[in-house]
C-alpha positions as CSV (number, residue, x, y, z in Angstrom):
1,M,204.1,115.5,131.6
2,A,201.1,116.4,129.3
3,D,200.0,120.0,129.1
4,R,196.6,119.0,130.4
5,E,198.2,117.3,133.4
6,W,200.5,120.0,134.0
7,L,197.6,122.5,134.2
8,M,195.8,120.4,136.5
9,V,198.8,120.2,138.9
10,K,199.0,124.1,138.7
11,W,195.3,124.5,139.6
12,L,195.6,122.2,142.4
13,M,198.7,124.0,143.7
14,A,196.9,127.4,143.4
15,M,193.9,126.1,145.3
16,L,196.1,124.9,148.0
17,L,197.9,128.0,148.2
18,T,194.5,130.0,148.3
19,V,193.2,127.7,151.2
20,T,196.3,128.0,153.0
21,L,196.2,131.8,152.9
22,I,192.7,132.0,153.8
23,A,193.3,129.8,156.9
24,A,196.2,132.0,157.8
25,G,194.3,135.1,157.4
26,S,191.4,133.9,159.5
27,C,193.7,132.9,162.4
28,C,195.1,136.3,162.4
29,V,191.8,138.1,162.5
30,E,191.2,139.7,165.9
31,A,188.1,138.5,167.8
32,K,185.8,141.4,168.3
33,P,186.7,143.1,171.5
34,V,184.2,142.6,174.4
35,E,182.7,146.1,175.4
36,W,182.6,147.1,178.9
37,I,179.4,147.6,180.7
38,K,178.6,150.8,182.5
39,I,175.6,152.7,184.0
40,G,173.9,155.1,181.6
41,K,173.8,158.8,181.7
42,D,170.3,158.7,183.1
43,G,171.7,156.7,186.1
44,K,168.9,154.3,185.8
45,S,170.1,151.8,182.9
46,F,173.0,149.9,181.7
47,V,174.9,150.6,178.4
48,F,178.0,149.4,176.5
49,A,180.7,151.8,177.2
50,S,181.9,152.2,173.8
51,S,179.1,152.4,171.6
52,G,176.4,153.7,174.3
53,K,173.7,151.3,173.2
54,A,171.6,150.0,175.9
55,F,172.4,146.5,177.7
56,V,169.5,144.7,178.9
57,P,170.6,141.9,181.4
58,R,168.9,138.7,180.5
59,G,170.4,135.5,181.7
60,F,170.9,132.6,184.2
61,N,172.0,131.7,187.6
62,Y,174.5,128.9,186.9
63,D,174.8,128.0,190.9
64,R,174.8,124.1,190.3
65,D,174.1,121.4,188.0
66,A,171.4,118.8,187.6
67,D,173.1,116.6,190.1
68,M,173.2,119.3,192.8
69,R,176.7,120.0,192.4
70,L,178.2,123.4,193.0
71,L,180.3,124.8,190.2
72,E,183.6,124.3,192.1
73,D,182.8,120.7,192.5
74,Y,183.4,119.9,188.8
75,W,184.9,123.0,187.0
76,E,188.3,121.3,187.4
77,T,187.4,117.8,186.7
78,D,184.8,118.3,184.0
79,W,185.7,121.6,182.3
80,P,184.3,120.4,179.0
81,K,180.8,120.4,180.6
82,V,181.2,124.0,181.8
83,E,182.2,125.1,178.2
84,Q,179.1,123.1,176.9
85,D,176.9,124.9,179.4
86,F,178.0,128.3,178.6
87,A,177.5,127.4,174.9
88,E,174.0,126.3,175.7
89,M,173.1,129.4,177.7
90,K,174.4,131.5,175.0
91,A,172.2,129.6,172.5
92,L,169.2,130.0,174.6
93,G,169.5,133.7,174.3
94,A,171.5,134.6,177.6
95,N,173.8,137.6,177.8
96,V,174.5,137.3,181.7
97,V,175.6,134.3,183.7
98,R,175.6,134.5,187.4
99,V,178.2,132.2,189.2
100,H,178.3,131.7,192.9
101,L,181.8,131.5,194.5
102,Q,182.2,129.6,197.8
103,F,184.4,131.4,200.2
104,G,186.0,128.2,201.6
105,R,187.2,127.3,198.1
106,F,188.8,130.6,197.5
107,M,190.6,131.1,200.9
108,Q,193.2,129.0,202.4
109,S,193.5,130.8,205.5
110,A,191.8,134.2,206.7
111,N,194.4,136.2,204.9
112,K,195.5,133.9,202.1
113,P,193.6,133.4,198.9
114,N,193.7,130.2,197.1
115,A,195.7,130.9,193.9
116,K,194.5,127.8,192.1
117,A,190.8,128.7,192.5
118,L,191.7,132.2,191.2
119,D,193.4,130.8,188.2
120,R,190.2,128.7,187.3
121,L,188.1,131.8,187.8
122,E,190.3,133.7,185.3
123,K,189.6,130.8,183.0
124,L,186.0,130.9,183.4
125,V,186.0,134.9,182.7
126,S,187.8,134.3,179.6
127,L,185.4,131.5,178.5
128,A,182.6,133.9,179.2
129,E,184.1,136.6,176.9
130,R,184.8,134.1,174.1
131,T,181.2,132.8,174.3
132,G,179.8,136.5,174.3
133,L,178.5,136.4,177.9
134,Y,178.8,138.6,180.9
135,L,179.5,137.2,184.4
136,D,177.6,138.3,187.5
137,I,180.3,137.2,190.1
138,T,178.6,136.4,193.3
139,G,181.0,136.0,196.3
140,L,181.4,134.9,199.9
141,A,179.1,131.9,199.5
142,C,178.8,129.3,202.3
143,Y,176.0,127.1,200.7
144,K,177.4,123.7,201.9
145,K,178.3,123.5,205.4
146,E,181.2,120.9,204.7
147,H,182.9,123.5,202.4
148,I,183.1,126.1,205.2
149,P,186.5,126.2,207.1
150,V,186.2,125.7,210.9
151,W,188.5,128.8,211.5
152,Y,186.1,131.0,209.4
153,D,183.0,130.5,211.5
154,K,185.2,131.2,214.6
155,L,186.1,134.5,213.6
156,S,184.8,137.6,215.3
157,E,182.7,140.0,213.2
158,K,185.6,142.4,212.7
159,D,187.9,139.5,211.6
160,R,185.4,137.9,209.5
161,W,184.7,141.3,207.6
162,R,188.4,141.6,207.2
163,S,188.7,138.0,205.6
164,Q,185.8,138.8,203.4
165,A,187.5,142.0,202.2
166,V,190.7,139.8,201.4
167,F,188.4,137.6,199.3
168,W,187.1,140.5,197.4
169,E,190.4,142.0,196.9
170,A,191.9,138.9,195.3
171,I,189.0,138.7,193.1
172,A,189.2,142.2,192.1
173,T,192.9,142.1,191.4
174,R,192.5,139.0,189.2
175,C,189.4,140.4,187.2
176,A,190.0,144.1,186.9
177,N,191.2,144.1,183.4
178,H,188.6,141.7,182.1
179,P,185.4,143.6,180.5
180,G,183.5,140.4,180.3
181,I,182.1,140.9,183.9
182,L,178.7,142.7,184.6
183,C,179.3,143.0,188.2
184,Y,180.7,141.9,191.6
185,D,177.7,140.7,193.9
186,L,179.0,141.1,197.2
187,M,176.9,138.4,198.8
188,N,173.9,136.3,198.0
189,E,171.0,137.5,200.5
190,P,172.9,138.8,203.6
191,V,171.0,139.7,206.5
192,V,171.5,141.7,209.7
193,P,170.0,139.8,212.7
194,S,167.4,141.4,214.7
195,E,168.6,139.9,217.8
196,T,171.8,138.4,219.2
197,R,172.9,135.0,217.6
198,K,175.2,132.3,219.1
199,S,178.8,132.2,218.3
200,G,179.3,130.6,214.9
201,E,175.7,130.9,213.9
202,W,176.3,132.6,210.7
203,L,173.9,130.7,208.2
204,T,170.1,130.2,208.3
205,G,167.4,129.0,206.0
206,E,168.5,125.5,204.8
207,F,166.8,124.8,201.4
208,G,167.5,121.3,199.6
209,G,170.8,120.9,201.5
210,F,172.0,124.4,200.7
211,Y,172.3,127.5,202.9
212,Y,171.6,130.7,200.8
213,V,171.1,133.1,203.5
214,Q,174.0,134.5,205.5
215,F,174.1,136.7,208.4
216,I,176.9,139.6,208.3
217,S,176.8,140.0,212.2
218,L,175.8,138.0,215.2
219,D,175.2,141.1,217.6
220,Q,174.0,144.6,216.9
221,Q,175.8,146.0,219.9
222,D,173.3,148.9,220.0
223,R,173.8,149.6,216.4
224,P,170.9,150.2,213.8
225,R,170.6,147.4,211.5
226,T,170.7,149.5,208.5
227,E,173.9,151.1,209.9
228,I,175.6,147.7,210.1
229,A,174.6,146.9,206.5
230,R,176.0,150.1,205.1
231,D,179.3,149.5,207.1
232,W,179.5,146.0,205.8
233,L,178.8,147.3,202.1
234,K,181.3,150.1,202.4
235,T,184.1,147.6,203.6
236,M,183.5,145.3,200.7
237,R,183.3,148.0,198.3
238,T,186.4,149.8,199.6
239,A,188.4,146.6,199.2
240,I,187.3,146.1,195.5
241,R,187.9,149.6,194.7
242,K,191.8,149.2,195.8
243,H,192.3,147.2,192.6
244,D,189.2,147.7,190.3
245,K,187.6,151.0,189.8
246,R,185.5,150.0,186.7
247,H,183.5,147.0,187.4
248,L,179.9,147.5,188.9
249,I,179.1,146.4,192.4
250,T,175.6,145.2,193.8
251,V,174.3,142.8,196.3
252,G,171.7,140.2,196.1
253,M,168.7,141.2,198.3
254,L,165.7,139.3,199.7
255,P,162.3,140.8,198.5
256,W,161.2,142.5,201.8
257,E,158.0,144.3,201.2
258,S,158.2,146.6,204.2
259,D,160.1,149.7,204.8
260,D,160.1,148.9,208.4
261,P,163.7,148.2,209.3
262,A,162.5,145.6,211.9
263,A,160.6,143.6,209.4
264,S,163.4,143.5,206.8
265,A,166.8,141.9,206.4
266,G,168.3,145.3,207.5
267,F,169.3,146.2,203.8
268,L,166.9,148.7,203.0
269,P,167.0,149.9,199.4
270,K,167.0,153.7,200.2
271,E,169.5,153.3,202.9
272,I,172.0,151.2,201.1
273,A,171.7,152.4,197.4
274,R,174.8,154.9,197.7
275,E,177.0,151.9,198.5
276,V,176.2,150.0,195.2
277,D,176.1,151.0,191.6
278,Y,172.8,149.0,191.0
279,L,170.3,147.1,193.0
280,S,169.7,143.4,192.8
281,V,166.5,141.7,194.2
282,H,165.3,138.2,194.3
283,V,161.8,137.6,193.5
284,Y,159.6,134.5,193.3
285,P,156.0,135.6,192.2
286,D,153.0,133.9,194.0
287,S,149.9,133.2,192.3
288,K,148.2,134.0,195.6
289,N,149.2,137.9,195.3
290,M,151.0,138.7,192.2
291,Q,150.7,142.4,192.8
292,A,152.9,141.9,196.0
293,S,155.9,141.0,193.8
294,L,155.3,144.2,191.7
295,N,155.2,146.2,195.1
296,V,158.5,144.8,196.0
297,L,160.0,146.1,192.6
298,K,158.4,149.3,193.2
299,R,159.8,149.7,196.6
300,F,163.3,148.8,195.2
301,S,163.2,151.4,192.6
302,V,165.2,154.3,194.2
303,G,166.8,155.9,191.3
304,K,169.4,153.3,190.4
305,P,169.1,150.5,187.9
306,L,167.4,147.4,189.3
307,V,167.8,143.9,188.3
308,I,165.7,140.9,189.2
309,E,168.7,138.7,190.0
310,E,166.6,135.6,190.8
311,V,163.1,134.5,189.3
312,F,161.5,131.3,188.6
313,P,158.1,129.8,188.4
314,M,158.3,128.3,192.0
315,H,154.9,129.5,193.0
316,C,153.0,130.6,190.0
317,S,152.2,129.5,186.5
318,I,154.1,130.1,183.4
319,P,151.6,132.6,181.9
320,E,151.6,134.5,185.4
321,L,155.4,134.6,185.3
322,R,155.5,136.0,181.8
323,Q,153.0,138.7,182.6
324,F,155.0,139.5,185.7
325,L,158.2,139.8,183.7
326,K,156.4,142.1,181.3
327,D,155.0,144.2,184.0
328,S,158.4,144.4,185.7
329,E,159.7,146.7,183.0
330,K,158.1,149.6,184.6
331,Y,160.7,149.2,187.3
332,A,163.4,146.6,186.5
333,Q,166.1,146.9,183.9
334,G,166.9,143.3,183.6
335,W,166.2,139.7,185.0
336,I,168.0,136.5,185.6
337,G,166.5,133.1,186.0
338,F,168.1,129.6,186.4
339,Y,169.9,127.2,184.2
340,W,171.2,123.9,185.6
341,G,173.2,122.1,182.6
342,K,170.3,120.4,181.0
343,T,169.0,121.6,177.6
344,P,165.3,121.8,176.8
345,D,165.6,118.6,174.6
346,E,166.8,116.6,177.5
347,Y,164.1,118.0,179.9
348,R,161.5,116.8,177.3
349,K,162.8,113.3,177.8
350,S,161.7,113.4,181.3
351,T,158.3,113.1,183.0
352,S,159.1,114.6,186.5
353,I,157.0,117.7,187.3
354,A,160.2,119.5,188.5
355,D,161.7,119.0,184.8
356,T,158.5,120.1,183.1
357,I,158.4,123.2,185.0
358,T,162.1,123.9,184.1
359,L,161.5,123.2,180.5
360,A,158.3,125.4,180.7
361,W,160.9,128.1,182.1
362,L,163.4,127.7,179.5
363,E,160.9,127.9,176.6
364,L,159.5,131.0,178.3
365,F,163.0,132.5,178.6
366,Q,163.5,132.0,174.8
367,K,160.4,133.7,173.9
368,M,161.0,136.5,175.9
369,V,164.6,137.5,175.2
370,K,164.3,137.6,171.4
371,P,162.2,141.0,171.3
372,S,164.6,142.7,173.8
373,A,168.0,141.6,172.7
374,S,168.8,144.7,170.7
375,R,166.7,147.3,172.6
376,T,168.0,150.6,172.2
377,P,167.8,153.6,174.5
378,Q,164.4,155.5,174.6
C-alpha cells in the first residue's frame, strides 16, 4: 500500500474513532436535573428549590384534543401525538401543562386504583420532565358521564370522600419522587350545594358535552358550607401527605365575586387558604365588565400565591385579554390558558371563527411569555 493511501486510511480510522468517542461521551452526559418548585420565602411567589430563582407559571390546559377527546382516550393508542403536543407546547413558550385525570379511568373499584393508568401517568410525568415542562395534575374529574362508574355515584358522601382519598393516595405514591410536577389540583371547580340534592346528582353545568363542575356533597346536614369545603380539602390533603410531603397542593376554583357564602361555591378564599399551598382561580374576562375580573383576583389575593388556572378570550377581545393579563400581575403570580393539539400553522389553514380565536390566543401567549420567561425575584 502506498504511503499516501496508508495515511488516508489512518486519517479515516482516526476520524471514526473520534466520532465514536464523541457519541459515547454524549450518551453518558447526564441530562440537566429537573429542579423542584416550592413557595418562596415571602409566601407569595414560586421559586426553584435549588437555585432560588423565581418560577412564573405560564402554560396550557391540555384537557382534550381538537377532536374533543380527553387525554385518557388516546394516550395509550396514540402516544406519539402526546409527545408531539408536549414538544409543541414547550416550543410555544409554556413551562406548565395542566392535565385532567378522570376518576373512572384511575379507579377499578372504590378502594382499588388502576395500576395500568398509574403506569401511563408516570410515563407522562417522565415526558414532561424530559421536555422541560411541569405538570399541574388535576384529579377526580368526571367530565364524561359515560366514564363514571355506576358504583361511584351511588356512594354516600363519606364513602365517596374515602374513595377520592384513595385516588389521591395512589397518585401521590407514584409521583412523590418526580420533581417535574408543579402541583396536585384536588378537583376542577368543586361546589358545596346550597340546598339538598337528589341521590347521585353530583354533577352540574354541562358544557359542550362535558361536566366540569362537581359537587362534593349532596346534603349540608346543618353544616356551614365553608366548613364542608374545609373538611373535604383537609381529607384530600391528608391522603396526599401520607406519601408526598413535597409537591404543592391547590384546588381550581370558580370566580365568585362575592364574599357572601350563600352566593359562592362554598370555597371562600380566606376560609380555605390554610388547606392549600396556593390558590387557583378560573377567570374568563368579559368585555362588558373587565374590572369585575380584576376584582375577583383582588378577592382571591389572601396572602398566598395565586394562579389564574384557566383563561381564554371567550367573552373578550385579544387586546382586552392582553391588558387583563398585564393588569393581573398586581395579584396573580401566573396564568394558564388552553392548547388543544393543533399548532398555529394548522389554525391558519382554517376559516372557522373558533379556530381564528384560538390562533389569536396562541399568538398572544407567545408574545406575552417571552419577556417574563426569566423573571427574577424583586
